[in-house]
N, C-alpha and C positions, 0 to 999 in steps of 0.2 A: 712720509708714507700715509699719514692719517688723512691729509686733504685729498690725495689721489683716491684712497679707499672710499671717502665720502662722495667724491664726484662720480665714481663708478657704481655706487650703490643703487641709484635709480635705474640704471641699465640692467643690473642683475634682477631688480624687482620686476621690471617689465618682462624680462626673459622668463622669470618664474611664473608670472601671471599668464603669459602666452602659452607656456608649456602646460600649465594647469588647464587652461581653456581647451587646448588641443586634446589632452587626455580625457577630459570630461566629455568632449564631443565624441571621441572614439568609444568610450564606455556606453554613452547613450545610444550610439549606432549599434553596438553589439547587443545591447538590451532589446532594441527594436527588432534586430534580426532574429532574436530568440522568441519574442512575444508575437510579432506579426504572423508567423506561420501558425502559431497556436490559435490566435483569434480567427484566422482564416479557416482553419480546420473546424473549429467549433461552430463558426457561423455557417459554414457549408452544411455541416451535419444537421444543425437546427433548421436551416432552410429546406433541406431535402427530406428530413425525417418528420418534421412537425405535421405536415398535412396527413400523414398516415396514423397519427395518434387520435384515439377516441376511447370511450369507456370500454367498448368490447375488446380493444387491443390488450387491456390489462386483465380482463376477466374470462376471456374465451380461450379455448384450445386451438392449436393450429388447424387449418383446413387442408384437405388434400391438394396436390399440385393442380393448378388450373382453376381452383375454386377461390373466389374472392372472399374477403372477410377473415374472421378468425383472429387469434391473438397469441400472446406469449405467457399466459398464466402458468403453464407448466414450467417454462424456463425461469420465471421469477421464483417459483417455489423451489425449483432445483438449485438455483444459485444460492438461495437462502440456506438450504440444507447442506450443500457442499462447503460453503464458506463457514457455516456454523460448526461442522465437523472439524474443519481445518483449524479454527480458532480454539476449539476445545482441546485439540491435541497440542497445538503449538504454544498457546499462552503459558501454561504452567511450566513447561520445559524451558521455554525461552526466558522467563523471569528468573527461575532458579539458576539457569546457566549464567545469566547476566549478573546475578548477585555473586556467584563464585568468581567470575572473571573480574569483577570490580574489586572484590576483597582480596584476591590473590593475583593481582595484575602481573607480577613479575615471576610467578611460579611457572614451571614448564607446562603444566596443564592449562594454566591461564593463558599463556602465550599461544598454546596450541588451539584453544577455544577461539581466541580472537582471530587467529590466522584461518581457522576452519570456517568461521562465519563469513569472513571476507571472501573466501574462495567460493562458498556456496552461493553467496549473493551474486556472483558473477557467472554462475552456471546458467546456460540457456534453459528456459522453462521447458522446452521440448525434450531436453535431455532428462530433466526431472520426471517428465511424463513417461518416458521410456523406462526409467528406473522403477517408477510406481507400477508400470505395466508388468515388469518382470517380478516385482516383489509381491503384488497383490492379485492382479488380474489373471496371470498365468496359473498360480495355485488354485484360485477360485474357478477358473475356466469360464469366466464371464465378466463383462464390464459391470461396474457398480458405482453408486454414489459414494460408498466408503473409499474406494480407490481414488476418486476425485477429491474427496476431503483430505486424504493423506498427502497427495501431491501438493495441494494448496497449503498444507501445514509446512511442507518443506520450503515453499516459497516465502511464507510468512516468517519462518523461524529466524533467519539472519537479520531481517529488518527489526523485529522486536528485540532481539538480543542486543544489537548494537545501540539502538535508541535507549533502551532501559539501562544498559551499562554506562553510557555517557551521562545519563541523568543521575544515576547512583553516585558516580564519581564527583558530581557537582555538589552533592550534599556535604555540608561542612563536617569535617572529621570530629569536631568537638561534640556533635550530637551523639555519635557512636561512642566516643570515649566517655562521655557523661553517663550514658546508659550502662556501659560495662562497669564503670566505677561504682554505680549504685547496686551492682550485683546481678544485673540481668544477664542471662546467658546470651551467647552470640546469635542464636537462631531467633530468640525473642526480640533482640535489638534490631535485627534485620526486618522482622515482621511488623513490629509495633512502632519503630522509630524511623528506620531508613526508608521503608516502602511508602509510608504516608508522605514523607518529605519529597520523594521522587515520583509520586503518583501521577503528576502532570505528564511527565515524560513517558511513563509506562502506558497511560491511556492513549497518548499521541502515537506511540509506537504500535499499539494494537490497531488503532484505526488506520494508520498508514499501511500496515501489513494487510488488513482486510481490503483496503482500496487497491493495493497492488494485486492481490490474489484474485479479486472479483473480476478483473479484466483479462485474465489469462485464458486463451482459447486453445493453444497447442497442447497443453497437458490433458485437456478434456477429450481430445481425440483418442488418447490411449487409455483413458480411465473411465470417465462417466459415459462417454460415447454419444449421448443424446437419446431422447425418447419422445416420440410425437404425442404421447399420452401423459396424463397426470400420474405421477408416481411419487410416493413418499417412503418407499421401502429402500433402505440404504444398501441393500444387497442386490439391487437391480439397476440397470442403466437409467440415467436420469438426464433431463434436458437442463442446460445452463444458458445464460445469456450470451457469453462469447461464442459458444458452439453454435447457437441458433443463428447468430450473425454470420458465421462462416458458412453454414448450410444455405441460408437464404441468399448470400452474396454470390455463390458459385452456381446457383440455379439459373436456368434460361428463361425465367418468368419475370415479367416486369412487376407484377404484384409482390412477388417475393423480394425483389430488389428494394421496393418501397418499404417493406416490412424490415429488411435488414437495416436500412437507414434509421427507421423509427426505433428499432431495438438498440442500435448504437447510440442514439440520443438518450434513451432511458439509461443505458449503462454509464454514459458520461455524466449524466445528472446524479446518479447514485454515487459515483466516485467523487464528484465535486462536493456533494452533501457530506460525505464522510470526512473529506479533508477540511472543509469549513467547520464541521462539528468538532473536530479535534482542536482547531485553533480557538473556537468559542469556549470549549470546555477548559482549555488551559487558561484562557483569560478569566473565566468565571472563578476557577479555583484560586488563581492569583489574587483576584479581588477579594474573595472570601477570606483568604489568609492574610490580607493586608499587605500584599507584596507589590501591588500596582501603584504607580505614581499618580 
């Protein structure tokens, strides 16, 4: 039996190598199928939107239909305000919820929180926009930046909760046990020991939530609604970058179409900067804590 097994071993080795080569080729093709459309889309947006970018585009207000020039200064400010309202609402709620879900993972409420965040993350953003419309816009009887910020908070919440919870669960249990053994109450242990240890994941979750919410256009149709003028009042309609892209894209004017592509390019760059910043921040903190190799 042994000589036969030894004689057949090279055949099995070649078969395994061939299978490995085939599978690696398939995974490479699958990766290309996912990456090539992304590169194609980004390249087309850059090619189409870059010619319309200039200094006035970032500093001027939109011009009336048929008038060339103008910019998206009001949309930049509006997106900053609505996303800021959203993160102010979502961040503390999400972090506290994540701490409870991580500390009481098997409790009925902990399981319900985890299930609820998974369900909310799968709800279409336009449905969240309708909910915010019924919750805030109808009682106020007008659109507002506040309503836009609230719906963005709904969108950010599950992303921040799940990311923070996973990072908290990766913190060694000995840190928590040591703090409790020294007499620290549980809330102080979570605040002074667990949170700093999981801060990389918390910050990453915040930035990913912001990046996701900043590109949502459908909820803005039911909440912020848009505004052709500069506005900083959170109780009034306000322009945002995604809504501006929608308005310009459906207009029958070539100049507005060019502005739509340019605005899309600005939004893509902002989202890319947020994602890269999250990774750089994580790497910087890991190096600072001596965790990098």
